[in-house]
N, C-alpha and C positions, 0 to 999 in steps of 0.2 A: 759175701754173696747174699743177696736177698732171696726171699722166698719166690719172687717172681721170675728169677733168672731161668729156671728150667722151662717155664712157660714161654718166655721170649725165645729161647733157643728152639723150642718146638715149632713156634709160629714161623721163625725164620727158615727152618728146614722144610716146613710144609710149602712155603713160598717157592723155595728152590726146586722142590720136587714138582710143584705145579707148573713152573716155568719150563722145566725139562720135559714134562709131558706135553705141554703146548708146542714145544719145538720138535717133538718126535714126528717123523713123517707119518702121514695118514696110511692106514692099512686097509681101508674100505672106501667105497664110493661115498657112503654116508659121512664118514669122517672128513673126506676131502671137500664135500659140498658145504659142510659147516664152515670151512675156511674160505669159501667163495666171497667175492665182493660184488657190489652192484654192477661193476664193469664186466663181470663174467657172464652176465645175463643180457638178453635182448627181448624186446617186445615185438611180436609179429605185427606187420602193417595191417590195420583194420580193413583196408581196401582189398587185401589179399588173404583174408581170413573168413571162413564160413562157419556158421553155427547151424548144425543139423540137430533138430529136436525130435527125440523119440520119447515114448512113455517112460523109458528107464533113465532119461537124462539128456543132457546136451553134449554133443560131440563137436569138438573144435578142430577144424581142418585148416592148415596153412597151405596156401596155394603157391605154385612155383612158376611165376610168369617168366622168369629168366630162362626156363627150359621149354615151356609150352605156352608161349604168349597168346596164340590164337585160341587154343582150347580153354585157357584160363579166362580170357575175355568172354568166350561163349558161356562158360559155366556161371560167371558172374551175372551175365545178362539173363540166363535162365532162372537163376535164383531171384533176381530182381523182378522177374515177371511172375514169380511164385509158381513156376513150372513144376518144381518137385513136390510142392505141398500136396499132401493127401495121397501121394503115390505109395506103392508098397515095395518094401524090400522083398524081392521074390526068390532070391537065391542065397543060401548060406551053406557053403560046402566046407565040411570039416577039414581043417588044416590047409585051407586054400583062401577063399574069398567070401566076402559079403557083397552082394550086387543089387543095384536098383536102377530104375529108369525105364520108362515106357515111351519110346520114341513116337508112337502113333496116337498118343492120348492128347486130349484138350484141343484138338484141331490145330495144333501148332506144327508147322513144318520146320524141322531143325536141319539145316544144311550140313552135309558131311564136310570134314576138313582134312587137309593133307596131314598125314601122321607126323607128329613131332617126337620122333623116337630118339634123336640125338641132336646136338648142336655143335658148331665150331668152337674150338678152344680160342679164347682171346686173352690178351695180357691182363685185362681188367677183371676177368672172372677168377674169384678166389678159389683156392683148392688146398685143403689141409690133407696131405697124403698120409695114409697108414703105412707103417713100416713093414708089413707082411705081404706076401704074394697072394694072388687071388686067381682062382681058376676060371673066372669069367671075363677078366679084363687085365690089361698090362699093369694098370695102377688103379687103386681105389682110395677113397677118402671122403671128404665132406666139402660141400659148397653151400655156403650160407645156411648151414644146419641140415642140409639134405644129404643122405648117403648118395655118393656119386662115383662114377668110374671114368677112366680116361684111356684113350689110345693116342699117345703123343705122336707116334709115327703117322697115324691117320688123321691127326689134328681134330679129333672129335671127342666129345664128352657127353655123358648121359646120366640120368638118375636111375638108381637101382631099385629093384622090387624087394624091399625089406618089410618086416612086420609094420603095419600101419600105413603103408603106401597107398595113395589114392591114384587109381588108374582109370583110363578112359576105355570103355568097352567098344569093341569093333567087330565087324564080320570078317570073312576071309580076306576081302579086299583091304589092303593096307590103309587106304585113304577113306575108310568108311566110318570112322569114329566122329562124334560131333560134340560130346559133352553131355548129351541127353541121357546116356547110360554110363554109370560109374560103378567102380568096385573098390573095395578096401581089402588089402591082404590081412588075413587073420591067422595065418599059419606060418610054418617054416618058410623062409624066404624063397619064393619061386623065381630065382635069378634067370631061369631060362626065358622068362618073359622080357628081360632087358633088351632094349632096342627092337622089340616086336610089338610094343604098345606104348602109348603116350602116358607118361607119368605126369600128373598135374599137381601133386602136392603130397602131404602126409598128415595123419592125425597127430595132434600134439596134446590132446586132452580128451578124456572120456572114452578111451579105446575099449574099456570094459563093456560099454553099452552095445558095442558091435560084436566083440569077441564072444560074449555070453549068450547071443541069440540062439534059439532052438535051431538045430541043423535040419536042413531040408531032407526029406526021405526019398525024393525023386532022383533021377539021373543027374549027375553033376551038382547035386545039392539044391535043386529047384524045389520049391514048395509045390506039392501036388494038388492042393485045394486052395482056392482064392482066400478062404477064411484064415489060412495059416500065415499069410503074408503080414509082415510087420509094417504098420503105418508110419510114414514120415509126416510128422505134423507140419514142419516147416524147414526150409533152408534159407538162411539170411546171410547177406554180406555183413560182417561185423560193423563196418563203417555206417551202415544204415540203422543200426540198433542204438537206442539211446545210451549215452555213456554210462548212466547208472545201472543199465541192464547188461553191460558187457562183463565178461570174466577177465580180470587183469592177469592174463597169462604171461609168464616169462619163460623163455626157452634158453637153455645153456648155450652159449656161443661155442662154436667149434674151431675158432681161430685164436685161442688164447693158451698161455702156458698151463693154466689149470686144466683145460681140456686135454692137453698132451699128457698131463699127469694121470688123468682119468683113464685114458687109453692104456697107459702102461700098467696101472693098477689092475685093469681087467685082463691084460695079457699075462701078467704074472701075479696071480692072486696071493696076497699076503695074509688073508684072513686065517685064523687058527684052524679052520676046517680043512683047508687045502694043504696037502702034503707034497704034491708034485705040480709045480707051476707049468702052465701050458707053453709059455714063451711064444704065443701066437694068438691073434684074434681075427675073427672073420668080420668083414664090413658090417654085416647085419646083426652082429652080436655086440657092437659098441652101443652102449646105452646113450640116449639123447634126452636127458632129464628136462622136465618142465615143471613149473610150480605156479600156484596162484599167489600173487603178491598181496600181502596184507598191509605192507608199509607204503606201497606206491599206489596212488590213486589211478584209476583208469584214465587213459588218454581220450 
């Protein structure tokens, strides 16, 4: 036996232990995402992506033309006309919404649109169903990365109001929204709004710039003084922004085996801190990870 034998044995054992650790199932979302492959991620379409610029940073919003085609088209047109530029965020209601939009400003008449609260189910529409029941819909899951609900008997589907959801403001009349007035959910999911308002997208990056805004002190969270309003510097369609100035966002796909693993990890937490697994997950508690890609150049 040579003097190097114990060392070789130690190296071999270390390699075995390392391989065993690599083969161990992930116990947290972080461990799972480390194992993801490029195919587990997708890049939002620049034509359906908005960049909302505040003093505190850029907020990236993915639009949902599959559910609200008329409103999304209107929002894109308003962004391209620079309608939102210089407007104020006038409402920040704690545990509810951030809201902006001044329909009477700039001399622009923005026509009202028929509400797009739900749409028909079609065979071509993807739907990754969650395994648990929901109090607001017969079935819930994800469509193209958006939290969604379905009523198979009624043959309809709709997007849910979860944290980060972009909604279209309206008056009492159902068909009074236009895209000129928008809101983003910053609190616990107000699912009572489902099918009562048009959902036009969701924030995929920079949510902290909205969630950390000072709360309004007036009724319903409205700012009481004009000076309190937070200025929107610009809203741009990402496709109109030079490629070098875009953020190469990637969003986790919701139609992959890895996403199914993520859902199960969140339903039954295996982290050391958890002693009693829940065995259940709410639609709006399923995380939808996004990342800025450093290895993939912007498109």
